[in-house]
N, C-alpha and C positions, 0 to 999 in steps of 0.2 A: 235589164228590166228595172223597174222603178224601185225606189228605196222604201223600206218598211218603217212605218211609224209605230214606235213601241211605248209611247207615253202620251198622256193628255197634254203635258207641257209642250212637247214637240209639236203636236197638232196645233195648239194655240199659237206657237211661235211661227209656224209655217203659214197659217191663214192670215196672220197679221202683216205679212210681207207686202211691200209696196209693188212688187212684181207679181203678176198672177201665178198661181200654182194650181195644179190639178191633183185632186185626191181621189183615188179609186177605192171604193168601199167593196170589200169582198169577204169570203169566208172559205175555210178549207174544204167544207163539205159541198160547196156550190159547183154543180157541173157547168153552168153558164160562165162562171168565173174562170174555170179551167179552160173553157173554149176561148174566152177572150184572151187568156194568156198566150195562146198560140199566135194570134195576130198582133198583139200589142207591141212587140219589138219593132215591127215594120211601121206601125203608126207613130211610135215614139221617134223613130229615125226621121220621119217627115217633119216632126215638130221638136227637133232636138233642142231648140232654144227654150222650150217650156219645161219647167221642172214638174215631174210626175212622181207622186208618192202613193203608197198603198197602205190602207189601214184595214184591220180585221174587224168587221162589224160586230162579231160576237165578243171580242175582247173589249170593245168600247161601245156598249149598247147605248149609253147616254149621249155620246157624240153622234151616233147614227140617228137617234131619236130627235135630238136638238136640231138636226139638219134635214129632217123629214126623209131619211133614207129608208124607204119601205121595202124595196127589192134590191137584190144584188145580182150582178155587179152594177154599180152606179158610179158615174164620174161627176165630181163636183168641182167647180172653179171658184177659187177664193182670191180676194185681194183686199188688203186693208180691213180685215175682219168682216168682210161682206161676201155673201155667197152671190156670185155673178151668174152662174149657170149650173144646171143640173140635168145630166143625161140619165134618165130613169132606165132601170134594167130592161124594160120592155122594148126600149129603143136603142139598146147597146149590144145587139146580137151580131153585128157584122162590122168588118173594118170600115166599110163605107159610112155606116151610121156614126161611128166614132169619129172618123175623119171629118165628116160634114159638121158635126157638133163642134169640133175643135176649130175648124175654119171659121165657123159662124162667130165663135167667141174670141178669136184671136186675129182676125184680119181686118 
């Protein structure tokens, strides 16, 4: 499973990468986040070349707010300090939705 971001500095370092990175915003209490956790290993295996990280929206509310993360789980794609893609929680309920989003952003 993806690596957990535990500091704002780590987040800033990751999104500044010249290679695209995926950040999953979630929270411990979120049932849809837990549901996503069941299928994410298969999705991650299909996109093994893409680094995927996880951040707790409640631990870093200012990061979530700055990136317009209104619902969770949400997947955001960053490169060179720019948000390139945002899969909102309403569209992140199935493996197909997540896979389609990643294909669109990385093919």
